C-alpha positions, -999 to +999 in steps of 0.1 A: +381+203+360+417+207+378+410+241+391+376+234+398+390+205+421+414+229+438+389+257+444+369+230+462+396+216+481+407+253+491+372+257+503+372+225+524+405+234+539+394+269+550+361+256+567+382+229+581+404+254+598+376+274+611+352+247+624+374+219+634+386+235+668+348+240+677+340+201+665+372+192+689+357+216+718+323+196+712+338+161+713+360+169+747+324+181+764+314+147+759+346+130+768+344+111+802+379+119+811+398+153+824+426+146+799+422+159+764+445+133+747+429+102+761+389+090+753+375+079+782+337+069+769+306+092+763+291+111+788+268+139+797+288+147+834+300+177+821+271+193+812+254+185+847+286+197+862+285+230+844+254+241+860+260+229+894+291+246+898+285+281+913+318+301+898+306+290+865+270+301+865+280+328+885+301+343+855+279+328+829+247+350+844+271+383+844+280+374+812+246+372+799+230+402+821+259+423+804+258+409+769+221+414+763+215+448+782+243+463+767+233+448+731+197+462+738+206+498+746+237+502+721+211+491+693+186+517+705+212+548+707+231+531+675+199+529+656+187+569+667+223+576+658+222+563+623+191+582+619+205+614+629+236+607+606+213+601+574+197+632+579+229+653+579+246+668+546+275+645+530+300+667+550+283+661+584+281+624+574+317+618+565+329+633+595+307+614+619+315+579+598+351+588+602+343+593+640+321+559+643+353+538+626+379+551+650+369+528+679+366+500+653+400+505+641+414+512+675+431+480+695+409+467+720+436+471+748+438+505+740+402+510+744+402+491+774+430+508+792+419+546+780+383+536+796+399+522+826+417+555+831+384+575+827+365+554+848+387+555+879+387+591+879+353+590+886+336+558+900+346+527+914+355+498+888+326+472+885+298+457+869+286+492+859+318+503+844+317+468+820+284+476+808+295+509+801+320+500+779+305+470+760+277+497+750+304+517+741+320+497+715+289+478+706+272+512+692+294+517+660+284+481+648+248+490+652+253+525+632+275+510+605+247+481+599+215+504+599+231+534+583+233+517+547+197+501+550+183+534+562+198+554+531+183+524+508+147+535+522+124+556+502+116+589+521+086+593+496+071+566+508+069+577+546+059+612+533+032+598+517+020+580+545+020+611+564+000+630+537-029+602+539-032+612+576-008+584+594+008+598+627+050+601+625+047+570+648+022+549+633+040+557+597+074+549+608+063+513+623+044+507+591+070+519+567+101+527+577+106+501+604+100+470+578+128+483+558+154+488+583+143+459+608+165+429+593+198+454+598+188+464+632+186+428+641+219+420+624+235+449+644+221+438+674+230+400+671+267+414+662+267+436+695+255+403+713+285+384+696+313+412+704+299+416+740+300+379+746+335+370+737+351+405+747+379+402+769+405+428+767+381+459+776+361+437+801+396+426+821+404+465+821+368+479+833+355+449+852+371+454+890+371+434+916+344+404+922+332+407+886+337+383+862+328+371+827+332+339+814+360+355+791+378+366+823+373+336+842+388+312+816+416+335+816+421+328+853+413+292+849+441+288+820+467+291+844+452+261+861+440+240+834+407+246+820+378+223+834+357+200+814+327+221+825+337+250+805+339+228+775+303+219+779+291+255+785+310+264+757+294+242+733+258+252+748+267+288+739+280+279+704+247+260+693+228+287+712+239+314+690+238+290+662+201+286+665+192+323+671+213+330+637+196+304+619+161+318+633+172+354+624+181+342+586+148+324+585+126+352+596+127+376+569+120+355+539+089+347+554+063+363+531+037+384+551+003+373+553 
């Protein structure tokens, strides 16, 4: 009994440590006071103010553009790369999986500086360089999400569909795609999450005139974070939460 209570208390403390800062952030987004230590009443003015602030909205739109464009492109490239790796022999798979793991184990600041040095040699830093950088560091996460699921797919079913007269594209859509779709979606969501909150790589590759939420927050910390950013962060948190809930519910639905 005591052991069970201790384990529950431990789990409670772990989840409290994870989610208490988010709860404080949500509470501050409704606080009618610019100070963080005094409750000034309940208000929605910071939510209205964040949409009226041109600097915040510009950084927000740039973040969304980079996040979703890079996530879509990296998901496509990573899925195709997973198919290529899955078709190799074991030695080839081990080689490419090792190469895939290196960017994930590498420090973000090292990746950011190395990409910056590469970009300044051939082009000016700006929106395009940030987009390329985000695509590059997202691809390994897609590969490592899709590849295990791809290995578990029964290839005989796909070949049987071809023998029955289905075209390769139709057989893939009806046989292989339903099996790997959850893994592709999971990789896409991971790419969105990684790209949305990235700072180090974005900071070194963005150039002048390009700001994302993470780099703007870094700048604002010197002057003090505006309450409008609490509201925007709360909106982003609940938006991601709803997407994750929708993604977890959909795979459980039974086909008609």
